[in-house]
C-alpha positions as CSV (number, residue, x, y, z in Angstrom):
1,M,-41.1,-98.3,-101.7
2,S,-37.5,-99.3,-100.9
3,Y,-34.6,-98.6,-103.2
4,C,-31.4,-100.6,-103.6
5,I,-28.2,-98.6,-103.7
6,N,-26.0,-101.4,-105.1
7,P,-24.5,-99.8,-108.3
8,A,-24.6,-103.3,-109.9
9,C,-28.2,-104.0,-109.1
10,L,-30.4,-104.5,-112.1
11,S,-33.7,-104.1,-110.4
12,P,-33.3,-101.6,-107.5
13,H,-37.1,-101.1,-106.8
14,N,-38.4,-103.2,-103.9
15,P,-41.5,-103.4,-101.8
16,D,-41.9,-101.5,-98.6
17,H,-40.5,-103.1,-95.5
18,Q,-38.3,-105.5,-97.5
19,L,-35.0,-106.1,-95.6
20,F,-32.9,-107.2,-98.5
21,C,-33.0,-106.5,-102.1
22,L,-35.0,-109.2,-104.1
23,S,-32.6,-108.7,-107.1
24,C,-29.1,-108.7,-105.6
25,G,-29.4,-109.3,-101.8
26,M,-28.2,-105.9,-100.8
27,P,-29.4,-104.7,-97.3
28,L,-32.2,-102.1,-97.7
29,L,-32.2,-100.7,-94.0
30,L,-28.8,-99.1,-93.9
31,N,-26.9,-98.8,-90.6
32,R,-30.0,-100.4,-89.2
33,R,-31.7,-97.1,-89.5
34,Y,-32.0,-95.6,-93.1
35,R,-34.3,-97.0,-95.7
36,P,-33.5,-95.5,-99.3
37,V,-36.8,-94.8,-101.0
38,K,-35.7,-93.2,-104.3
39,S,-32.7,-91.9,-106.3
40,L,-32.6,-88.1,-106.6
41,S,-29.6,-87.3,-108.8
42,S,-26.1,-88.4,-109.8
43,G,-23.2,-86.2,-110.6
44,G,-19.7,-85.5,-109.7
45,F,-18.4,-88.3,-107.3
46,S,-21.7,-89.1,-105.7
47,V,-25.1,-90.5,-106.2
48,I,-27.9,-88.9,-104.1
49,Y,-30.8,-90.7,-102.6
50,Q,-33.7,-89.8,-100.4
51,V,-33.9,-92.0,-97.3
52,D,-36.5,-92.4,-94.6
53,D,-35.1,-92.1,-91.1
54,Q,-38.0,-93.3,-88.8
55,G,-40.5,-91.2,-90.8
56,L,-38.3,-88.3,-91.4
57,P,-37.0,-87.7,-95.0
58,K,-33.3,-87.1,-95.3
59,V,-30.6,-87.1,-97.9
60,L,-28.1,-89.9,-98.6
61,K,-24.9,-89.3,-100.6
62,V,-23.1,-92.4,-101.7
63,L,-19.5,-92.6,-102.9
64,N,-18.6,-95.6,-105.0
65,L,-14.8,-95.8,-105.2
66,S,-15.0,-98.6,-107.9
67,Q,-15.6,-95.8,-110.5
68,F,-12.2,-94.5,-110.1
69,T,-9.4,-96.2,-112.1
70,T,-6.3,-95.2,-110.0
71,L,-5.6,-95.5,-106.4
72,Q,-4.6,-91.8,-106.3
73,A,-8.0,-90.8,-107.5
74,Q,-9.8,-93.0,-105.1
75,K,-7.8,-91.5,-102.1
76,K,-8.5,-88.0,-103.3
77,A,-12.2,-88.6,-103.7
78,L,-12.4,-90.4,-100.3
79,T,-10.6,-87.4,-98.8
80,L,-13.1,-84.9,-100.1
81,F,-16.1,-87.0,-99.1
82,E,-14.9,-87.5,-95.5
83,R,-14.1,-83.8,-95.4
84,E,-17.7,-82.9,-96.2
85,A,-18.9,-85.3,-93.5
86,R,-16.6,-83.7,-90.9
87,V,-17.6,-80.2,-91.8
88,L,-21.3,-80.9,-91.8
89,S,-21.1,-82.6,-88.4
90,Q,-19.5,-79.4,-86.9
91,L,-21.7,-76.8,-88.5
92,H,-25.0,-76.8,-86.6
93,L,-26.3,-73.8,-88.4
94,Q,-29.8,-72.9,-89.6
95,G,-29.4,-72.8,-93.4
96,I,-26.8,-75.5,-93.7
97,P,-27.8,-79.2,-93.8
98,Y,-27.2,-80.8,-90.5
99,M,-25.5,-84.2,-90.1
100,E,-25.3,-86.4,-87.0
101,P,-21.7,-87.6,-86.3
102,S,-23.0,-91.2,-86.6
103,A,-24.4,-90.6,-89.9
104,Y,-21.2,-91.5,-91.8
105,F,-20.8,-95.2,-92.5
106,T,-19.8,-97.8,-95.1
107,I,-21.5,-100.8,-96.5
108,A,-20.3,-103.5,-98.9
109,P,-22.5,-104.6,-101.7
110,P,-22.8,-108.4,-102.1
111,N,-19.7,-110.0,-103.9
112,D,-17.9,-106.7,-103.9
113,K,-14.8,-106.0,-101.7
114,T,-15.0,-102.2,-102.2
115,P,-17.3,-100.6,-99.8
116,L,-19.7,-97.8,-100.5
117,H,-19.1,-94.8,-98.4
118,C,-22.4,-93.2,-97.2
119,L,-23.3,-89.8,-95.7
120,V,-26.8,-89.0,-94.4
121,M,-27.8,-85.4,-93.8
122,E,-30.8,-83.2,-93.2
123,K,-32.9,-82.8,-96.4
124,I,-33.2,-79.2,-97.3
125,E,-36.6,-78.6,-98.9
126,G,-37.1,-76.2,-101.7
127,V,-35.5,-75.5,-105.2
128,N,-32.0,-74.3,-105.9
129,L,-31.5,-70.8,-107.3
130,E,-30.6,-72.0,-110.8
131,E,-33.9,-73.9,-111.1
132,W,-35.8,-71.1,-109.2
133,L,-34.6,-68.4,-111.8
134,K,-35.8,-70.5,-114.7
135,Q,-39.4,-70.4,-113.2
136,Q,-39.4,-66.6,-112.9
137,P,-40.6,-64.2,-115.7
138,T,-37.9,-61.6,-114.8
139,P,-34.4,-61.5,-113.2
140,L,-33.9,-60.9,-109.5
141,T,-34.7,-57.5,-108.3
142,Q,-32.1,-55.4,-106.5
143,S,-34.1,-55.2,-103.3
144,L,-34.4,-59.0,-103.1
145,A,-30.7,-59.4,-104.1
146,L,-29.7,-57.3,-101.1
147,K,-31.9,-59.4,-98.8
148,W,-30.4,-62.7,-100.1
149,L,-26.9,-61.4,-100.1
150,K,-27.3,-60.5,-96.4
151,Q,-28.6,-64.1,-95.6
152,L,-25.8,-65.7,-97.4
153,V,-23.1,-63.6,-96.0
154,L,-24.4,-64.3,-92.5
155,L,-24.0,-68.1,-93.3
156,L,-20.6,-67.6,-94.7
157,E,-19.6,-65.7,-91.6
158,E,-20.4,-68.7,-89.5
159,V,-18.6,-71.0,-91.9
160,H,-15.5,-68.9,-92.0
161,Q,-15.5,-68.5,-88.1
162,H,-15.5,-72.3,-88.0
163,Q,-12.3,-72.1,-90.1
164,F,-13.8,-73.3,-93.3
165,F,-14.1,-72.0,-96.8
166,H,-17.0,-73.2,-99.0
167,R,-15.1,-73.0,-102.3
168,D,-18.0,-73.8,-104.6
169,I,-20.6,-71.1,-104.2
170,K,-22.9,-71.0,-107.3
171,P,-26.7,-70.8,-107.9
172,S,-27.1,-74.6,-108.0
173,N,-25.5,-74.9,-104.4
174,I,-27.9,-72.4,-102.9
175,M,-31.5,-73.5,-101.9
176,R,-34.6,-71.4,-101.6
177,Q,-36.6,-73.0,-98.9
178,P,-40.4,-72.9,-98.8
179,D,-40.3,-70.0,-96.2
180,G,-38.3,-67.9,-98.6
181,N,-34.9,-68.2,-96.7
182,L,-31.8,-69.5,-98.3
183,A,-29.7,-72.4,-97.5
184,L,-26.1,-73.2,-98.5
185,I,-25.5,-76.9,-99.6
186,D,-22.8,-79.1,-101.1
187,F,-19.8,-78.8,-98.8
188,G,-17.9,-81.5,-100.8
189,T,-15.1,-79.0,-101.8
190,V,-14.8,-77.1,-98.5
191,R,-11.3,-76.5,-97.2
192,E,-10.0,-75.9,-93.7
193,V,-8.3,-72.5,-93.2
194,A,-5.6,-74.1,-91.0
195,H,-4.6,-76.6,-93.8
196,L,-4.2,-74.5,-96.9
197,E,-1.9,-75.9,-99.5
198,L,-0.6,-74.5,-102.8
199,S,-1.8,-77.2,-105.0
200,P,-5.3,-78.1,-106.3
201,Q,-7.4,-80.2,-103.9
202,N,-10.4,-81.0,-106.1
203,I,-9.3,-83.9,-108.4
204,T,-11.4,-85.7,-110.6
205,P,-10.9,-89.3,-111.8
206,A,-8.9,-88.0,-114.7
207,G,-6.8,-85.8,-112.4
208,T,-8.1,-82.4,-113.2
209,V,-9.1,-79.6,-110.9
210,I,-12.8,-79.4,-110.2
211,I,-13.8,-75.8,-111.0
212,S,-17.2,-74.2,-111.4
213,R,-16.3,-72.2,-114.4
214,G,-17.6,-68.7,-114.3
215,Y,-17.9,-68.7,-110.6
216,A,-14.5,-69.8,-109.3
217,P,-11.9,-67.0,-108.7
218,P,-8.7,-66.8,-110.6
219,E,-6.6,-67.9,-107.5
220,Q,-8.7,-71.0,-107.0
221,E,-8.1,-72.0,-110.5
222,K,-4.4,-72.0,-109.7
223,G,-4.8,-74.1,-106.6
224,H,-5.0,-71.2,-104.0
225,T,-7.9,-70.5,-101.8
226,V,-8.5,-67.6,-99.3
227,E,-11.4,-66.2,-97.4
228,Q,-12.1,-63.7,-100.3
229,S,-12.5,-66.6,-102.7
230,D,-16.0,-67.2,-101.6
231,F,-16.8,-63.5,-102.0
232,F,-15.9,-63.7,-105.7
233,A,-18.1,-66.6,-106.3
234,L,-20.9,-64.9,-104.4
235,G,-20.7,-61.8,-106.7
236,R,-20.7,-64.0,-109.8
237,T,-23.8,-65.8,-108.5
238,F,-25.7,-62.5,-108.1
239,V,-24.6,-61.4,-111.6
240,Y,-26.3,-64.6,-112.9
241,L,-29.4,-63.9,-110.8
242,L,-29.6,-60.3,-111.9
243,T,-29.1,-60.9,-115.5
244,R,-30.4,-64.4,-116.2
245,Q,-27.2,-65.1,-118.1
246,H,-24.1,-67.3,-117.2
247,P,-21.3,-65.1,-116.0
248,L,-19.0,-66.2,-118.8
249,T,-21.3,-64.6,-121.3
250,F,-19.9,-61.3,-120.0
251,Y,-16.2,-62.2,-120.1
252,E,-14.2,-60.6,-122.9
253,P,-11.2,-62.8,-123.3
254,Y,-9.3,-60.5,-125.5
255,T,-9.2,-57.6,-123.0
256,D,-9.8,-59.7,-119.9
257,E,-12.8,-57.6,-118.9
258,F,-16.0,-58.5,-117.3
259,R,-18.9,-56.5,-118.8
260,W,-22.2,-57.3,-117.2
261,R,-23.9,-54.1,-116.2
262,R,-25.6,-53.4,-119.5
263,S,-27.6,-56.6,-119.0
264,A,-28.8,-55.4,-115.6
265,P,-30.5,-52.1,-116.1
266,G,-32.4,-52.3,-112.9
267,V,-29.2,-52.3,-110.8
268,S,-28.0,-49.1,-109.2
269,D,-24.4,-47.9,-109.8
270,E,-23.6,-48.2,-106.1
271,F,-24.8,-51.9,-106.0
272,A,-23.0,-52.6,-109.3
273,E,-19.7,-51.2,-107.9
274,F,-20.2,-53.3,-104.8
275,L,-20.6,-56.5,-106.8
276,D,-17.6,-55.6,-109.0
277,R,-15.6,-55.3,-105.8
278,L,-16.6,-58.6,-104.7
279,M,-15.5,-60.0,-108.1
280,A,-12.2,-58.1,-108.3
281,P,-9.4,-60.1,-109.9
282,F,-7.2,-60.1,-106.8
283,P,-8.2,-61.1,-103.3
284,S,-6.6,-58.0,-101.8
285,Q,-9.0,-55.9,-103.9
286,R,-12.1,-57.6,-102.4
287,P,-13.7,-57.0,-99.0
288,R,-11.4,-58.2,-96.1
289,N,-14.1,-60.2,-94.4
290,T,-17.9,-60.8,-94.0
291,R,-18.2,-58.0,-91.4
292,E,-17.1,-55.5,-94.2
293,I,-19.6,-56.9,-96.6
294,L,-22.5,-56.7,-94.1
295,S,-21.5,-53.0,-93.3
296,E,-21.6,-52.2,-97.0
297,L,-24.9,-54.0,-97.5
298,A,-26.4,-51.9,-94.7
299,R,-25.2,-48.8,-96.5
300,L,-26.7,-50.0,-99.7
301,E,-30.0,-50.7,-98.1
302,Q,-30.1,-47.3,-96.5
303,I,-29.5,-45.7,-100.0
304,Q,-32.3,-47.8,-101.5
305,N,-34.7,-47.0,-98.9
306,S,-34.2,-43.4,-99.2
307,R,-35.2,-43.4,-102.8
308,P,-38.7,-43.4,-104.2
309,L,-39.9,-46.7,-105.2
310,V,-39.7,-47.3,-108.9
311,H,-41.2,-50.4,-110.5
312,P,-38.9,-51.6,-113.3
313,V,-40.4,-51.4,-116.7
314,P,-40.0,-54.5,-118.9
315,P,-37.5,-54.1,-121.6
316,T,-38.8,-53.2,-125.0
317,P,-38.5,-56.2,-127.3
318,K,-35.9,-55.9,-129.9
319,I,-37.2,-55.6,-133.4
320,A,-35.1,-55.6,-136.6
321,F,-36.7,-53.1,-138.9
322,P,-36.6,-53.7,-142.6
323,A,-33.4,-52.6,-144.2
324,P,-33.2,-50.8,-147.6
325,S,-33.9,-52.5,-150.9
326,G,-37.0,-54.2,-149.4
327,I,-34.9,-56.8,-147.5
328,E,-36.9,-58.4,-144.7
329,P,-35.4,-58.4,-141.1
330,T,-34.4,-62.0,-141.4
331,G,-31.7,-61.0,-143.9
332,P,-31.5,-61.7,-147.6
333,N,-34.3,-64.4,-147.5
334,F,-32.4,-66.6,-145.1
335,T,-34.6,-68.9,-143.0
336,L,-33.6,-70.9,-139.9
337,D,-33.3,-74.5,-141.2
338,R,-32.5,-76.2,-137.8
339,T,-30.8,-75.8,-134.6
340,L,-28.1,-78.1,-133.3
341,V,-27.8,-79.1,-129.7
342,G,-25.2,-81.3,-128.1
343,H,-22.4,-79.1,-126.6
344,Q,-22.5,-78.7,-122.8
345,D,-21.0,-75.3,-122.8
346,G,-20.8,-72.2,-125.0
347,V,-19.9,-72.8,-128.7
348,W,-17.0,-70.6,-129.7
349,S,-15.8,-71.6,-133.1
350,V,-17.4,-72.9,-136.3
351,A,-16.1,-74.1,-139.8
352,L,-17.6,-75.6,-142.8
353,S,-16.0,-78.1,-145.3
354,P,-15.4,-76.8,-148.8
355,R,-18.5,-78.6,-150.1
356,G,-20.5,-77.3,-147.2
357,H,-21.8,-80.7,-146.2
358,I,-19.8,-81.1,-143.0
359,L,-19.8,-78.6,-140.0
360,V,-17.3,-78.5,-137.3
361,T,-17.8,-76.7,-133.9
362,G,-15.5,-76.0,-131.0
363,S,-16.7,-75.4,-127.5
364,W,-15.8,-74.3,-124.0
365,D,-16.7,-77.9,-123.0
366,N,-13.2,-78.9,-124.4
367,T,-14.8,-80.8,-127.3
368,I,-15.1,-80.6,-131.1
369,K,-18.2,-81.9,-132.7
370,V,-18.6,-82.8,-136.4
371,W,-22.1,-82.6,-137.8
372,N,-23.9,-83.5,-141.1
373,V,-25.3,-80.2,-142.3
374,A,-28.1,-81.6,-144.4
375,T,-29.5,-83.8,-141.6
376,G,-28.2,-82.1,-138.4
377,Q,-26.8,-85.5,-137.3
378,L,-23.9,-85.5,-135.0
379,L,-21.2,-87.6,-136.7
380,R,-18.6,-87.7,-133.9
381,T,-17.1,-85.9,-131.0
382,L,-13.4,-85.3,-130.9
383,M,-11.9,-85.2,-127.4
384,G,-8.3,-84.6,-126.7
385,H,-8.1,-80.9,-125.6
386,Q,-7.9,-80.3,-121.9
387,E,-9.5,-76.9,-122.0
388,A,-11.8,-74.8,-124.1
389,V,-11.6,-75.0,-127.9
390,W,-11.3,-71.4,-129.3
391,S,-10.8,-72.0,-133.0
392,V,-11.3,-74.6,-135.6
393,A,-10.4,-74.6,-139.3
394,V,-10.9,-77.1,-142.2
395,A,-8.4,-77.6,-145.0
396,A,-9.3,-76.8,-148.7
397,D,-9.3,-80.6,-149.4
398,G,-11.8,-81.2,-146.7
399,K,-9.7,-84.1,-145.2
400,T,-7.8,-82.1,-142.4
401,L,-9.1,-80.3,-139.3
402,A,-7.1,-78.0,-137.1
403,S,-8.1,-76.8,-133.5
404,G,-6.6,-74.3,-131.0
405,S,-7.3,-74.3,-127.4
406,S,-6.7,-72.8,-123.9
407,D,-4.6,-75.8,-123.2
408,H,-1.8,-74.0,-125.3
409,Q,-2.0,-76.7,-128.0
410,I,-2.9,-77.1,-131.6
411,K,-4.3,-80.4,-132.7
412,I,-4.4,-81.7,-136.3
413,W,-7.1,-84.3,-137.0
414,N,-8.2,-86.5,-139.9
415,L,-11.7,-85.0,-140.5
416,P,-13.4,-88.1,-142.1
417,T,-12.2,-90.5,-139.4
418,G,-11.7,-88.2,-136.4
419,Q,-8.2,-89.7,-135.8
420,L,-5.7,-87.3,-134.2
421,I,-2.7,-86.8,-136.4
422,H,-0.4,-84.3,-134.6
423,T,-0.3,-82.3,-131.4
424,L,1.6,-79.1,-131.8
425,A,3.0,-77.6,-128.7
426,G,5.0,-74.4,-128.4
427,H,2.8,-71.6,-127.3
428,S,2.9,-70.5,-123.6
429,N,-0.6,-69.4,-123.5
430,W,-4.0,-70.1,-125.0
431,V,-4.3,-70.5,-128.7
432,A,-7.1,-68.1,-129.9
433,A,-6.9,-68.7,-133.7
434,V,-5.8,-71.4,-136.2
435,A,-5.8,-71.1,-140.0
436,L,-4.8,-73.5,-142.8
437,S,-3.1,-72.2,-146.0
438,P,-5.1,-72.5,-149.3
439,D,-2.5,-75.1,-150.6
440,G,-2.9,-77.3,-147.4
441,T,0.8,-77.2,-146.6
442,L,0.9,-74.8,-143.7
443,I,-1.0,-74.1,-140.4
444,A,-0.7,-70.9,-138.5
445,S,-1.7,-70.3,-134.9
446,G,-2.3,-67.1,-132.9
447,S,-1.9,-67.0,-129.3
448,S,-2.4,-65.0,-126.1
449,D,1.4,-65.2,-125.7
450,K,1.5,-62.4,-128.3
451,T,3.1,-64.6,-131.0
452,I,2.0,-66.3,-134.3
453,K,3.6,-69.7,-135.2
454,V,3.7,-71.0,-138.7
455,W,4.0,-74.9,-138.9
456,S,4.4,-77.5,-141.5
457,L,1.1,-79.4,-141.8
458,K,2.8,-82.5,-143.0
459,N,5.1,-83.1,-140.2
460,G,4.3,-80.5,-137.5
461,E,7.7,-78.8,-137.9
462,L,7.8,-75.2,-136.6
463,I,8.8,-72.9,-139.6
464,H,8.3,-69.4,-138.2
465,T,7.6,-67.7,-134.9
466,L,6.2,-64.1,-135.8
467,K,6.6,-61.5,-133.1
468,G,5.5,-57.9,-133.1
469,H,2.2,-57.6,-131.4
470,S,2.2,-56.2,-127.8
471,Y,-1.0,-58.1,-126.7
472,A,-2.8,-61.3,-127.4
473,V,-3.2,-62.4,-131.1
474,T,-6.9,-63.0,-131.5
475,C,-7.3,-63.7,-135.2
476,I,-5.3,-64.8,-138.2
477,A,-6.1,-65.4,-141.9
478,F,-4.1,-66.5,-145.0
479,T,-4.4,-64.5,-148.2
480,P,-5.8,-66.5,-151.1
481,D,-2.4,-66.9,-152.7
482,G,-1.0,-68.4,-149.5
483,K,2.0,-66.0,-149.4
484,T,0.8,-63.6,-146.8
485,L,-0.6,-63.9,-143.2
486,V,-2.8,-61.2,-141.7
487,S,-3.1,-61.1,-137.9
488,G,-5.3,-59.0,-135.4
489,S,-4.5,-58.4,-131.8
490,G,-5.7,-57.0,-128.5
491,D,-3.2,-54.2,-129.1
492,K,-5.8,-52.7,-131.6
493,T,-3.7,-53.4,-134.7
494,L,-3.6,-55.7,-137.7
495,K,-0.3,-56.8,-139.2
496,I,0.6,-58.3,-142.6
497,W,3.3,-60.9,-142.6
498,S,5.4,-62.3,-145.5
499,L,5.4,-66.1,-145.1
500,T,8.6,-66.2,-147.2
501,T,10.7,-64.1,-144.8
502,G,8.6,-64.0,-141.7
503,E,8.8,-60.2,-141.7
504,C,6.0,-57.8,-140.9
505,R,5.2,-55.9,-144.1
506,A,2.6,-53.5,-142.7
507,T,0.7,-52.6,-139.6
508,F,-2.9,-51.2,-139.7
509,T,-3.8,-48.9,-136.8
510,G,-7.5,-47.9,-137.6
511,H,-9.1,-49.6,-134.5
512,C,-9.5,-47.9,-131.2
513,A,-10.1,-51.1,-129.3
514,S,-9.1,-54.8,-129.2
515,V,-9.5,-56.5,-132.6
516,T,-11.3,-59.7,-132.2
517,C,-11.9,-61.0,-135.7
518,L,-10.9,-60.7,-139.3
519,A,-11.7,-62.0,-142.8
520,I,-10.1,-61.7,-146.3
521,S,-12.0,-61.5,-149.6
522,P,-11.7,-64.3,-152.1
523,N,-9.7,-62.0,-154.4
524,G,-7.3,-61.0,-151.6
525,K,-7.9,-57.3,-152.0
526,T,-10.2,-56.5,-149.1
527,G,-10.0,-57.3,-145.5
528,V,-12.7,-56.8,-142.7
529,S,-11.9,-56.6,-139.0
530,G,-14.1,-56.2,-135.9
531,D,-13.4,-55.1,-132.4
532,V,-14.8,-55.1,-128.9
533,K,-16.2,-51.5,-129.3
534,Q,-18.7,-52.7,-132.1
535,T,-16.6,-51.2,-135.0
536,F,-15.7,-52.7,-138.3
537,C,-12.7,-51.5,-140.2
538,V,-12.7,-52.4,-144.0
539,W,-9.2,-52.3,-145.5
540,D,-7.6,-52.2,-148.9
541,L,-4.9,-54.9,-148.5
542,Q,-3.0,-54.1,-151.5
543,R,-2.5,-50.3,-150.8
544,F,-2.4,-50.9,-147.1
545,E,-5.1,-48.3,-146.5
546,L,-8.4,-48.1,-144.5
547,N,-11.3,-47.8,-146.8
548,Y,-14.0,-47.0,-144.3
549,T,-15.2,-47.9,-140.7
550,L,-18.7,-49.2,-139.9
551,T,-20.9,-49.7,-136.8
552,G,-24.2,-51.4,-136.2
553,H,-23.9,-54.0,-133.5
554,S,-24.6,-53.1,-129.9
555,G,-22.1,-55.6,-128.5
556,T,-18.6,-56.9,-129.1
557,I,-18.1,-58.2,-132.7
558,W,-17.0,-61.7,-132.3
559,S,-16.8,-63.0,-135.8
560,V,-16.8,-62.0,-139.5
561,A,-16.9,-64.0,-142.8
562,I,-16.9,-62.6,-146.3
563,A,-19.3,-64.2,-148.9
564,P,-17.8,-66.2,-151.8
565,D,-18.7,-63.4,-154.2
566,G,-16.8,-60.8,-152.3
567,E,-19.8,-58.5,-152.3
568,Q,-21.2,-59.1,-148.8
569,F,-20.0,-60.1,-145.4
570,V,-21.6,-61.5,-142.3
571,S,-20.9,-60.7,-138.7
572,S,-21.9,-62.1,-135.3
573,S,-21.9,-60.3,-132.0
574,R,-22.3,-60.4,-128.2
575,D,-25.6,-58.6,-129.0
576,K,-27.1,-62.1,-129.9
577,T,-27.5,-61.2,-133.7
578,V,-26.1,-62.0,-137.0
579,K,-25.9,-59.2,-139.5
580,I,-25.4,-59.2,-143.2
581,W,-23.6,-56.2,-144.9
582,N,-22.8,-54.9,-148.3
583,L,-19.0,-55.1,-148.4
584,Q,-18.7,-52.2,-150.9
585,T,-21.0,-49.6,-149.4
586,G,-21.4,-50.8,-145.7
587,E,-25.1,-51.0,-146.1
588,L,-26.9,-53.3,-143.7
589,R,-28.8,-55.8,-145.6
590,G,-30.4,-57.8,-142.8
591,T,-30.4,-59.1,-139.3
592,L,-30.9,-62.7,-138.1
593,M,-32.1,-63.2,-134.6
594,G,-32.9,-66.3,-132.6
595,H,-30.0,-67.0,-130.3
596,R,-30.5,-66.4,-126.7
597,S,-26.9,-65.3,-125.9
598,A,-23.7,-64.0,-127.6
599,V,-23.1,-65.4,-131.1
600,N,-19.4,-66.3,-131.1
601,G,-18.9,-67.6,-134.5
602,V,-20.2,-67.5,-138.1
603,A,-19.4,-69.2,-141.3
604,I,-20.7,-69.1,-145.0
605,A,-20.7,-72.1,-147.3
606,R,-19.0,-71.7,-150.7
607,S,-22.4,-72.1,-152.4
608,G,-23.5,-68.9,-150.5
609,E,-26.7,-70.8,-149.7
610,I,-25.9,-71.9,-146.2
611,L,-25.0,-69.7,-143.2
612,V,-24.0,-71.1,-139.8
613,S,-23.9,-69.4,-136.4
614,A,-22.6,-70.6,-133.1
615,S,-23.6,-69.2,-129.8
616,H,-22.8,-69.1,-126.1
617,D,-26.3,-70.5,-125.6
618,Q,-24.7,-73.9,-126.5
619,T,-26.5,-74.1,-129.8
620,I,-25.6,-73.9,-133.5
621,K,-28.0,-72.5,-136.0
622,I,-28.1,-73.5,-139.7
623,W,-29.7,-70.8,-142.0
624,R,-30.6,-71.5,-145.6
625,L,-31.2,-69.2,-148.5
626,A,-34.9,-69.5,-149.5
627,R,-35.3,-70.5,-153.0
628,Q,-37.0,-67.8,-154.9
629,P,-36.6,-66.9,-158.6
630,S,-35.7,-63.3,-157.9
631,T,-33.1,-64.1,-155.3
632,A,-29.5,-64.9,-155.8
633,A,-27.4,-66.8,-153.2
634,I,-24.8,-64.9,-151.3
635,G,-21.7,-65.6,-153.3
636,S,-23.5,-67.2,-156.3
């Protein structure tokens, strides 16, 4: 089989030994030597093929500059591609794909003046660690982690000694070869030590920085790269391998903490502390060089070998026991109706239209999706934010949608059409929360810049900037009369604000940790807030008093919603569950399980018969109240 690499070819498959494509006339023996036999993958800038080099299988990467719309983007992509070729031709190392200096060439497709840039390298057999882990019944063991870390650090030592940084270490860029040894691949983002610059180097066609989210260190996201940047990514990679969860699952945005150890019970404290040091926020806090890492790994191996061998016991399955009043573990007769899939990253926020027939979700993939609740059909995808969408809210008339993002902006959309109406700029940091007033005239936004802004929904005019919190504002809600706003913050407090004067009327101080979420009852008398230490506070908003505190989740509480009847509330947590509670007594009524990762958002329809949960596992679940004569809907 011969395969045509012309991007415009309509029929790329050709017989063996054919010299020119039967469909488009493109040469099939490239550089008089390499015969493409099949397409392997496409992603980023390049298309990957397998080629035959006189009987030896190799990998061909092809860069098509025609895909870029600007000359600047073409130049940047070509610079990165040529850099990878130069690096691979200089690194003659076991565990890094070798490339002959003559294996970089260009070829022009028929009737196209833009040449294809081609790079042929050694084919590393095996499977990348992301795919490998999916095939394993359990996470990576600590003993194997130590062995693999040593292999990778030795490879990095050689790379660094050649005055290069890899800059994109992650599970999908590490291959496990058939003999069990590891190889490091994808040097497209490598940078030379001698040519460091203080501006981003990885530019997509749209002009944004290429970052492997969850693995790239903070300094790299700002355009800086140092030797210790690779160490951070290496640490995050092994967190993934040891927990089977994406590193972003463990990030607490409201406290800027990275809590992963609970999900890796088989990891010793010494090893966990070592990985935490690799992932320290600042390069100066990480190991100075690969020699220091290898010395520490040797110490950890010695500690491990001096201990008796203990085989890890599989974790006991989590079982939700029946709650009082005969309620089954799946909650007050709620059953899973459907699971929606479509986002490419964790789903952080969720909102239902007043009638409960339209669902809106915001994700870390920078998009907002609009769904039909009854059918699960994706109606449209709203694109415009440049970073993660933290919060979405639907107006009482069902016609207006608001969204807040890490890009510091609030966007106002026409929900039925998906048209962007306004973009509100004014915050100096990410917007964690948005809320729309009951009468549809105001929008409030809470930000990591410690402020709350109140805007006119009609014209986008800024009305108030509310200051008083000493840490990020994480959640906000209007009271039903629209006269008061309640806010929660990483400073462990809630504040009540007068929307008439912009003054703070009261401060609640019942939490002992960062407040993450809040909800207000339909009658405006009661508020519920949750925090990162798994504690709820239930407040009397009229007397400004704490009614009671409540615990029950085993992970950070990310979201709360009060039922329309004001008698029950629903919460979601990093512990992967949704729980239903009696608002008056604090009694646990039921637990909904099914998500594979943290449940970031929850919403209840006004009918009380539909409950929606959104998770970091990239899915949204719609739960429906089972129709039974003896059962009333939540909120009916």
